[in-house]
Each structure stands twice: as structure tokens, then as C-alpha cells.
GUTOR-718511 format. One record per residue (C-alpha): residue number from 0; residue in one letter; y, x, z. Coordinates in nm, 2 decimals, m for minus. Example, Ala and Ser with C-alpha at 12.3 -4.5 7.8 and 13.67 -1.06 7.14 Angstrom:
<site 0 a <m0.45 1.23 0.78>> <site 1 s <m0.11 1.37 0.71>> 
% end
This chain:
<site 0 x <m0.65 3.62 6.39>> <site 1 x <m0.65 3.77 6.74>> <site 2 x <m0.80 3.59 7.04>> <site 3 x <m0.90 3.66 7.40>> <site 4 x <m1.27 3.74 7.45>> <site 5 x <m1.49 3.52 7.67>> <site 6 x <m1.46 3.75 7.97>> <site 7 x <m1.09 3.76 7.94>> <site 8 x <m1.07 4.14 7.95>> <site 9 x <m1.03 4.22 7.59>> <site 10 x <m0.88 4.09 7.26>> <site 11 x <m1.10 4.03 6.96>> <site 12 x <m1.01 3.98 6.60>> <site 13 x <m1.16 3.70 6.38>> <site 14 x <m1.22 3.72 6.01>> <site 15 x <m1.01 3.44 5.85>> <site 16 x <m1.29 3.39 5.59>> <site 17 x <m1.62 3.38 5.77>> <site 18 x <m1.50 3.37 6.14>> <site 19 x <m1.70 3.69 6.23>> <site 20 x <m1.56 3.86 6.54>> <site 21 x <m1.46 4.23 6.55>> <site 22 x <m1.34 4.44 6.84>> <site 23 x <m1.04 4.60 6.66>> <site 24 x <m0.81 4.55 6.36>> <site 25 x <m0.97 4.86 6.20>> <site 26 x <m1.31 4.70 6.22>> <site 27 x <m1.19 4.38 6.07>> <site 28 x <m1.01 4.56 5.79>> <site 29 x <m1.32 4.76 5.71>> <site 30 x <m1.52 4.43 5.70>> <site 31 x <m1.28 4.28 5.45>> <site 32 x <m1.28 4.59 5.23>> <site 33 x <m1.66 4.63 5.22>> <site 34 x <m1.77 4.27 5.22>> <site 35 x <m1.49 4.16 4.98>> <site 36 x <m1.55 3.79 4.90>> <site 37 x <m1.91 3.80 5.01>> <site 38 x <m1.84 3.66 5.35>> <site 39 x <m1.73 3.33 5.19>> <site 40 x <m2.04 3.28 4.99>> <site 41 x <m2.16 3.00 5.22>> <site 42 x <m1.84 2.80 5.16>> <site 43 x <m1.89 2.53 4.90>> <site 44 x <m1.70 2.56 4.57>> <site 45 x <m1.38 2.36 4.58>> <site 46 x <m1.26 2.13 4.30>> <site 47 x <m0.90 2.22 4.23>> <site 48 x <m0.70 1.96 4.03>> <site 49 x <m0.56 2.07 3.69>> <site 50 x <m0.18 2.07 3.70>> <site 51 x <m0.01 1.80 3.49>> <site 52 x <0.14 2.06 3.25>> <site 53 x <m0.20 2.19 3.15>> <site 54 x <m0.35 1.83 3.13>> <site 55 x <m0.08 1.74 2.88>> <site 56 x <m0.15 2.06 2.70>> <site 57 x <m0.51 1.97 2.63>> <site 58 x <m0.39 1.77 2.33>> <site 59 x <m0.18 2.06 2.19>> <site 60 x <m0.33 2.38 2.07>> <site 61 x <m0.03 2.60 2.14>> <site 62 x <m0.01 2.54 2.51>> <site 63 x <m0.10 2.84 2.72>> <site 64 x <m0.04 2.96 3.07>> <site 65 x <m0.16 3.15 3.38>> <site 66 x <m0.17 3.12 3.76>> <site 67 x <m0.03 3.36 4.02>> <site 68 x <m0.33 3.59 4.07>> <site 69 x <m0.34 3.61 4.46>> <site 70 x <m0.23 3.27 4.59>> <site 71 x <m0.40 2.96 4.73>> <site 72 x <m0.71 3.13 4.89>> <site 73 x <m0.94 2.90 5.08>> <site 74 x <m1.12 3.00 5.40>> <site 75 x <m1.35 2.78 5.62>> <site 76 x <m1.37 2.41 5.67>> <site 77 x <m1.14 2.18 5.87>> <site 78 x <m1.08 1.82 5.95>> <site 79 x <m0.89 1.61 5.70>> <site 80 x <m0.70 1.29 5.79>> <site 81 x <m1.01 1.09 5.71>> <site 82 x <m1.22 1.30 5.94>> <site 83 x <m0.97 1.24 6.22>> <site 84 x <m1.00 0.86 6.16>> <site 85 x <m1.38 0.89 6.18>> <site 86 x <m1.34 1.05 6.52>> <site 87 x <m1.17 0.74 6.65>> <site 88 x <m1.31 0.57 6.97>> <site 89 x <m1.37 0.26 6.76>> <site 90 x <m1.56 0.42 6.47>> <site 91 x <m1.90 0.30 6.57>> <site 92 x <m1.79 m0.06 6.62>> <site 93 x <m1.60 m0.05 6.29>> <site 94 x <m1.92 0.02 6.10>> <site 95 x <m2.03 m0.33 6.18>> <site 96 x <m1.69 m0.50 6.23>> <site 97 x <m1.42 m0.35 5.99>> <site 98 x <m1.13 m0.50 6.19>> <site 99 x <m1.25 m0.41 6.54>> <site 100 x <m1.11 m0.46 6.81>> <site 101 x <m0.99 m0.77 6.62>> <site 102 x <m1.23 m1.05 6.53>> <site 103 x <m1.16 m1.06 6.16>> <site 104 x <m0.90 m0.99 5.89>> <site 105 x <m0.70 m1.31 5.97>> <site 106 x <m0.66 m1.21 6.33>> <site 107 x <m0.56 m0.86 6.24>> <site 108 x <m0.29 m0.99 6.00>> <site 109 x <m0.15 m1.21 6.27>> <site 110 x <m0.15 m0.93 6.52>> <site 111 x <0.02 m0.70 6.27>> <site 112 x <0.28 m0.96 6.19>> <site 113 x <0.36 m1.02 6.56>> <site 114 x <0.38 m0.64 6.63>> <site 115 x <0.62 m0.58 6.34>> <site 116 x <0.85 m0.88 6.38>> <site 117 x <0.85 m1.00 6.74>> <site 118 x <0.97 m0.85 7.07>> <site 119 x <0.73 m0.84 7.36>> <site 120 x <0.88 m1.15 7.52>> <site 121 x <0.87 m1.34 7.19>> <site 122 x <0.50 m1.24 7.15>> <site 123 x <0.42 m1.38 7.50>> <site 124 x <0.61 m1.70 7.43>> <site 125 x <0.42 m1.74 7.10>> <site 126 x <0.08 m1.68 7.26>> <site 127 x <0.15 m1.94 7.53>> <site 128 x <0.21 m2.22 7.28>> <site 129 x <0.00 m2.53 7.34>> <site 130 x <m0.11 m2.52 6.98>> <site 131 x <m0.36 m2.25 7.08>> <site 132 x <m0.53 m2.48 7.33>> <site 133 x <m0.67 m2.69 7.05>> <site 134 x <m0.74 m2.41 6.80>> <site 135 x <m0.97 m2.11 6.79>> <site 136 x <m0.85 m1.89 7.07>> <site 137 x <m0.73 m1.54 6.99>> <site 138 x <m0.91 m1.24 7.13>> <site 139 x <m0.59 m1.10 7.28>> <site 140 x <m0.41 m1.30 7.55>> <site 141 x <m0.08 m1.11 7.59>> <site 142 x <0.17 m0.88 7.43>> <site 143 x <0.06 m0.59 7.65>> <site 144 x <m0.30 m0.64 7.55>> <site 145 x <m0.21 m0.66 7.18>> <site 146 x <0.01 m0.35 7.19>> <site 147 x <m0.26 m0.17 7.38>> <site 148 x <m0.51 m0.24 7.11>> <site 149 x <m0.26 m0.13 6.84>> <site 150 x <m0.21 0.20 7.02>> <site 151 x <m0.58 0.26 7.03>> <site 152 x <m0.62 0.24 6.65>> <site 153 x <m0.62 0.56 6.44>> <site 154 x <m0.26 0.66 6.38>> <site 155 x <m0.05 0.93 6.24>> <site 156 x <0.22 1.14 6.42>> <site 157 x <0.38 0.96 6.71>> <site 158 x <0.74 0.87 6.73>> <site 159 x <0.96 1.03 7.00>> <site 160 x <1.29 0.94 7.16>> <site 161 x <1.53 1.21 7.28>> <site 162 x <1.85 1.13 7.46>> <site 163 x <2.13 1.36 7.34>> <site 164 x <2.44 1.43 7.55>> <site 165 x <2.75 1.64 7.47>> <site 166 x <2.90 1.81 7.77>> <site 167 x <3.26 1.70 7.81>> <site 168 x <3.25 1.43 7.55>> <site 169 x <3.15 1.07 7.61>> <site 170 x <3.03 0.83 7.34>> <site 171 x <3.07 0.45 7.34>> <site 172 x <2.69 0.40 7.32>> <site 173 x <2.42 0.63 7.45>> <site 174 x <2.30 0.87 7.19>> <site 175 x <1.93 0.84 7.11>> <site 176 x <1.74 1.04 6.85>> <site 177 x <1.43 0.87 6.72>> <site 178 x <1.21 1.12 6.55>> <site 179 x <0.87 1.26 6.45>> <site 180 x <0.77 1.62 6.46>> <site 181 x <0.81 1.74 6.10>> <site 182 x <0.51 1.98 6.12>> <site 183 x <0.28 1.70 6.23>> <site 184 x <0.39 1.48 5.94>> <site 185 x <0.34 1.77 5.69>> <site 186 x <m0.01 1.83 5.83>> <site 187 x <m0.08 1.46 5.78>> <site 188 x <0.04 1.46 5.42>> <site 189 x <m0.13 1.79 5.33>> <site 190 x <m0.48 1.67 5.46>> <site 191 x <m0.47 1.32 5.32>> <site 192 x <m0.77 1.26 5.09>> <site 193 x <m0.57 1.00 4.89>> <site 194 x <m0.39 1.29 4.73>> <site 195 x <m0.70 1.51 4.68>> <site 196 x <m0.69 1.48 4.30>> <site 197 x <m0.32 1.52 4.27>> <site 198 x <m0.25 1.85 4.46>> <site 199 x <m0.12 2.18 4.33>> <site 200 x <m0.16 2.50 4.54>> <site 201 x <m0.07 2.79 4.30>> <site 202 x <0.25 2.89 4.11>> <site 203 x <0.17 2.89 3.74>> <site 204 x <0.35 2.96 3.41>> <site 205 x <0.32 2.72 3.12>> <site 206 x <0.41 2.81 2.76>> <site 207 x <0.43 2.60 2.45>> <site 208 x <0.42 2.86 2.18>> <site 209 x <0.67 3.13 2.28>> <site 210 x <0.88 2.90 2.50>> <site 211 x <0.82 2.85 2.87>> <site 212 x <0.80 2.50 3.00>> <site 213 x <0.93 2.38 3.34>> <site 214 x <0.82 2.06 3.51>> <site 215 x <0.67 2.06 3.86>> <site 216 x <0.80 2.29 4.13>> <site 217 x <0.51 2.53 4.09>> <site 218 x <0.61 2.60 3.73>> <site 219 x <0.95 2.73 3.84>> <site 220 x <1.06 3.09 3.89>> <site 221 x <1.15 2.99 4.24>> <site 222 x <0.79 2.93 4.33>> <site 223 x <0.70 3.28 4.20>> <site 224 x <0.99 3.43 4.39>> <site 225 x <0.87 3.27 4.72>> <site 226 x <0.50 3.36 4.66>> <site 227 x <0.57 3.73 4.60>> <site 228 x <0.73 3.75 4.95>> <site 229 x <0.43 3.61 5.13>> <site 230 x <0.10 3.77 5.23>> <site 231 x <m0.18 3.78 4.98>> <site 232 x <m0.38 3.46 4.95>> <site 233 x <m0.12 3.23 5.12>> <site 234 x <m0.05 2.88 5.00>> <site 235 x <0.31 2.75 4.96>> <site 236 x <0.37 2.40 5.10>> <site 237 x <0.71 2.32 4.95>> <site 238 x <0.93 2.10 5.18>> <site 239 x <1.15 1.84 5.01>> <site 240 x <1.40 1.66 5.24>> <site 241 x <1.62 1.36 5.17>> <site 242 x <1.87 1.18 5.39>> <site 243 x <2.13 0.91 5.37>> <site 244 x <2.36 0.72 5.61>> <site 245 x <2.29 0.35 5.64>> <site 246 x <2.36 0.07 5.89>> <site 247 x <2.06 m0.03 6.10>> <site 248 x <2.12 m0.40 6.20>> <site 249 x <1.80 m0.49 6.38>> <site 250 x <1.82 m0.45 6.76>> <site 251 x <2.11 m0.21 6.73>> <site 252 x <2.43 m0.42 6.69>> <site 253 x <2.50 m0.27 6.35>> <site 254 x <2.50 0.09 6.44>> <site 255 x <2.50 0.35 6.16>> <site 256 x <2.23 0.61 6.14>> <site 257 x <2.12 0.90 5.92>> <site 258 x <1.77 0.83 5.79>> <site 259 x <1.58 1.15 5.72>> <site 260 x <1.27 1.16 5.48>> <site 261 x <1.03 1.44 5.41>> <site 262 x <0.77 1.51 5.13>> <site 263 x <0.56 1.81 5.02>> <site 264 x <0.59 1.94 4.67>> <site 265 x <0.21 2.00 4.64>> <site 266 x <0.17 1.64 4.55>> <site 267 x <0.23 1.59 4.18>> <site 268 x <0.56 1.43 4.11>> <site 269 x <0.44 1.13 3.91>> <site 270 x <0.23 1.03 4.22>> <site 271 x <0.46 1.12 4.50>> <site 272 x <0.75 0.92 4.34>> <site 273 x <0.54 0.60 4.34>> <site 274 x <0.64 0.38 4.64>> <site 275 x <0.28 0.26 4.68>> <site 276 x <0.17 0.62 4.75>> <site 277 x <0.38 0.65 5.07>> <site 278 x <0.42 1.02 5.00>> <site 279 x <0.78 1.00 5.13>> <site 280 x <0.78 0.98 5.51>> <site 281 x <1.07 0.87 5.73>> <site 282 x <1.07 1.12 6.02>> <site 283 x <1.40 1.06 6.19>> <site 284 x <1.67 0.81 6.28>> <site 285 x <1.97 1.02 6.36>> <site 286 x <2.26 0.84 6.54>> <site 287 x <2.62 0.83 6.42>> <site 288 x <2.80 0.77 6.75>> <site 289 x <3.16 0.69 6.81>> <site 290 x <3.31 0.94 7.06>> <site 291 x <3.59 0.86 7.30>> <site 292 x <3.81 1.14 7.15>> <site 293 x <4.10 1.18 6.92>> <site 294 x <4.00 1.08 6.56>> <site 295 x <4.06 1.43 6.45>> <site 296 x <3.76 1.55 6.65>> <site 297 x <3.52 1.26 6.56>> <site 298 x <3.40 1.42 6.23>> <site 299 x <3.35 1.76 6.40>> <site 300 x <3.14 1.61 6.68>> <site 301 x <2.92 1.39 6.45>> <site 302 x <2.86 1.69 6.22>> <site 303 x <2.76 1.90 6.51>> <site 304 x <2.53 1.63 6.63>> <site 305 x <2.36 1.60 6.29>> <site 306 x <2.27 1.97 6.28>> <site 307 x <2.16 1.96 6.64>> <site 308 x <1.92 1.67 6.57>> <site 309 x <1.79 1.85 6.26>> <site 310 x <1.71 2.15 6.47>> <site 311 x <1.50 1.93 6.70>> <site 312 x <1.31 1.75 6.42>> <site 313 x <1.24 2.06 6.22>> <site 314 x <1.20 2.33 6.49>> <site 315 x <0.82 2.37 6.45>> <site 316 x <0.84 2.36 6.07>> <site 317 x <1.10 2.64 6.06>> <site 318 x <0.87 2.85 6.27>> <site 319 x <0.58 2.79 6.03>> <site 320 x <0.81 2.88 5.73>> <site 321 x <0.85 3.22 5.89>> <site 322 x <0.51 3.28 6.05>> <site 323 x <0.26 3.06 5.86>> <site 324 x <m0.01 2.84 5.99>> <site 325 x <m0.37 2.73 5.89>> <site 326 x <m0.37 2.38 5.74>> <site 327 x <m0.66 2.17 5.61>> <site 328 x <m0.62 2.05 5.25>> <site 329 x <m0.74 1.70 5.14>> <site 330 x <m1.08 1.83 5.04>> <site 331 x <m1.14 1.98 5.39>> <site 332 x <m1.07 2.35 5.32>> <site 333 x <m0.85 2.56 5.54>> <site 334 x <m0.56 2.75 5.39>> <site 335 x <m0.30 2.99 5.53>> <site 336 x <0.02 2.80 5.46>> <site 337 x <0.40 2.86 5.47>> <site 338 x <0.65 2.58 5.45>> <site 339 x <0.98 2.69 5.28>> <site 340 x <1.25 2.43 5.22>> <site 341 x <1.28 2.41 4.84>> <site 342 x <1.50 2.09 4.79>> <site 343 x <1.74 1.87 4.98>> <site 344 x <1.82 1.54 4.80>> <site 345 x <2.15 1.39 4.91>> <site 346 x <2.48 1.24 4.78>> <site 347 x <2.80 1.46 4.78>> <site 348 x <2.92 1.37 5.14>> <site 349 x <2.58 1.45 5.28>> <site 350 x <2.56 1.77 5.08>> <site 351 x <2.89 1.88 5.23>> <site 352 x <2.76 1.79 5.58>> <site 353 x <2.45 2.00 5.53>> <site 354 x <2.64 2.29 5.38>> <site 355 x <2.90 2.28 5.67>> <site 356 x <3.20 2.25 5.44>> <site 357 x <3.51 2.02 5.43>> <site 358 x <3.54 1.73 5.19>> <site 359 x <3.76 1.93 4.95>> <site 360 x <3.50 2.21 4.91>> <site 361 x <3.20 2.24 4.69>> <site 362 x <2.86 2.24 4.87>> <site 363 x <2.70 2.46 4.61>> <site 364 x <2.97 2.71 4.53>> <site 365 x <3.23 2.90 4.73>> <site 366 x <3.53 2.71 4.58>> <site 367 x <3.76 2.43 4.69>> <site 368 x <3.92 2.13 4.51>> <site 369 x <4.22 2.32 4.38>> <site 370 x <3.99 2.56 4.19>> <site 371 x <3.75 2.31 4.04>> <site 372 x <3.93 2.33 3.70>> <site 373 x <3.91 2.71 3.70>> <site 374 x <3.70 2.84 3.41>> <site 375 x <3.60 3.15 3.61>> <site 376 x <3.25 3.10 3.77>> <site 377 x <3.24 3.11 4.15>> <site 378 x <2.98 3.27 4.37>> <site 379 x <2.70 3.03 4.48>> <site 380 x <2.72 2.91 4.84>> <site 381 x <2.43 3.07 5.03>> <site 382 x <2.32 3.10 5.39>> <site 383 x <2.53 3.42 5.43>> <site 384 x <2.85 3.25 5.31>> <site 385 x <2.80 2.95 5.54>> <site 386 x <2.97 2.95 5.88>> <site 387 x <2.75 3.00 6.19>> <site 388 x <2.72 2.69 6.42>> <site 389 x <2.69 2.76 6.79>> <site 390 x <2.54 2.50 7.02>> <site 391 x <2.70 2.52 7.36>> <site 392 x <2.48 2.23 7.49>> <site 393 x <2.15 2.43 7.48>> 
% end
């Protein structure tokens, strides 16, 4: 990694393993060649969970396999999600009062209920009830104070609101995109200690006798195909996206929105699919506006808006998929990670929207409805076969 020296007059190069500083790329390369893995001797040994396929194979004698030889290297230490929580401004007080700045669990539950279900004006009306004059008084006196305390608590990625406007086209209601930065959500998931014992970092092959078994993403050939294109030692963070259109009735007047969810494939499938694990994260509420145009143009504009919003939400994650980034895993070790998109879960209309094809075309093959009964296999629909969308509003 290159960085500017303290005097600002030269560039130095840091060893990704031991953080030693070198004056040139040649000096850094010589260090890596001569020291080998010795510069990481001071780093504690990491416990890596055994993939589910090998766990099940412990009971069977003919299950064998092997890992990709140069993937998933660890470097120095970093801050996990738990470490970030411990850095909270309230950490010292929480050691004595778990629910600080609230008095106890009961007051915290009431505060959470009010924040989730009431508007600010309704909160203020509730807190002014005469009932509180004869009961134990709450430690917060207004909606502003309550929401301020809530905002000071440790939290994950922040929600953003972006107003979207199409030049030359008016919508009946203002177009608002409610979203979180996808990269920040991935960092949050990847460093969460809750998943420490259920993570996979390396592509691996599993055989039962002579036959190869496929289960988790990292057992698939696609994982090996991706890993071989990446620099030595990198860790794949497989991105899985899901979306669906649904009416949102609360505070919206029944507007329809595309809800977008994200998950990482490093978390074992039997864990990430449990609702209680919260491994799926909602990261965007994409509007489905009604434009003041001829009905023939409505679908085109809403499709354009969907892809525009996806570009906003996933801009940073697409950069990392190309260039990589250092992420901290749940056990506190830093890894050089890339974030390829490996799956998009959606129904047929949404698949067609994502693939930029009409309703009479297949989203996965270059064929249309009239050819669906043809016995001749069609070419798969890839990025190269997809039309290029241009955004005249940026």
C-alpha cells in the first residue's frame, strides 16, 4: 500500500503483513521475497471454522477435499463491529448501567416502542399526559431528547435520503430514494462477531468417493473461477442481492416501492437463512413513481429510475469489486477482499427488469417468447449481450 511520508515530499510503501515502511516498490518486493511469512509471526493464530461440507463428512470415511491454495490470507488486526461498539461514548457508563442513558430495561423498551411506532408530535403528546404526574417520571422529557439519545447509541450504517429528478419529466409525487451505502453494510456484516464461527473464506472442493459435491457457494466452480482472477491471498466476499416490489402503506399513502436486500455468501447458508440471524439487510427503498406522461413511456421511465437508484446504492461496492479493499473479519483480522456479485434473487418480472429485457424475452437466455418451445439451446444472456443504458441526468 502506497502512502505519503510525514514530510509530504515522498511516497512510501507499507508491507500489508507487518506494516513495515519501505522507500520503493522494489524494496517492498525484496522484503516479501526474503522474509516470506516471517513478518507475520507476531500475529496470533486465527481459528477458521470448518465448512459445513467437511463437518458432515466427519461421519463418513470417503469424504475428501482440498482448499484453494492461495486464498484468504490474513494480515494485521482491525476493529470488529464489537470493537466499534466498545468505542461508544457511553461505554464507560454502560459497564455499570447496561441500558444507559436510559434508567433501566423498562424505560428502554418504552423508548424503543415510542421511536418505532409514534411520530414526533405523537411522542410529545404522550409524554405530556397527566398520568406521568402521578407515576415515576421518565428520564427523557420530549421527543427531541428521546431521539437524540437514540442517535447517540452505537449503530450500524446510516440511512440516507436522495431526491431524484428526471429532466423533462414530472412525477405526481416527489421521487425519494431511501438507502444505505452497500459497502458499509457489507463491512458491518463481515466484521460481526456473531457470525465468527459460521464464516467461510476459501473456495474448496468436496468429494464423496469419486463424485464431487456442491453445497455452499465456495464449493462451486464459480468460486474457483473468480478466485483465479484475483491477486494472490485475496478473500472473496460474495454479494447476494434480492429485491421485490411491494406497497408501503405507512406514512406513504400506499405508494409502491422496490425493497432491496443484501447478504454475503461467506456466512454459512443454514445460519444466514434464519430470520433471527438478521444476515439479510434491507438497504434501499426504491420509489415506483407515476409520471405525467403517456402510458407507453411509464415502464421505460420506471425501469430507468430503478437502474439509476441501483447505481447510487451500489456505487462503492462496485468499485471494491474491481479494486479490492481491506476488511476486518469477525475475529479481528484484516483481509484483502473483493466483492463480486454472485447471485440476484428475484421473481420473473424483476429478473427481466434487471436484465433490461421486455416481458416477452428471457432474462437468462437470448431468446423471446416465440422461441421458448424451440429445442435448440440459445446463448446465455450476458453483460455483453445486454443493451447499454445511458443516464442523461448525470
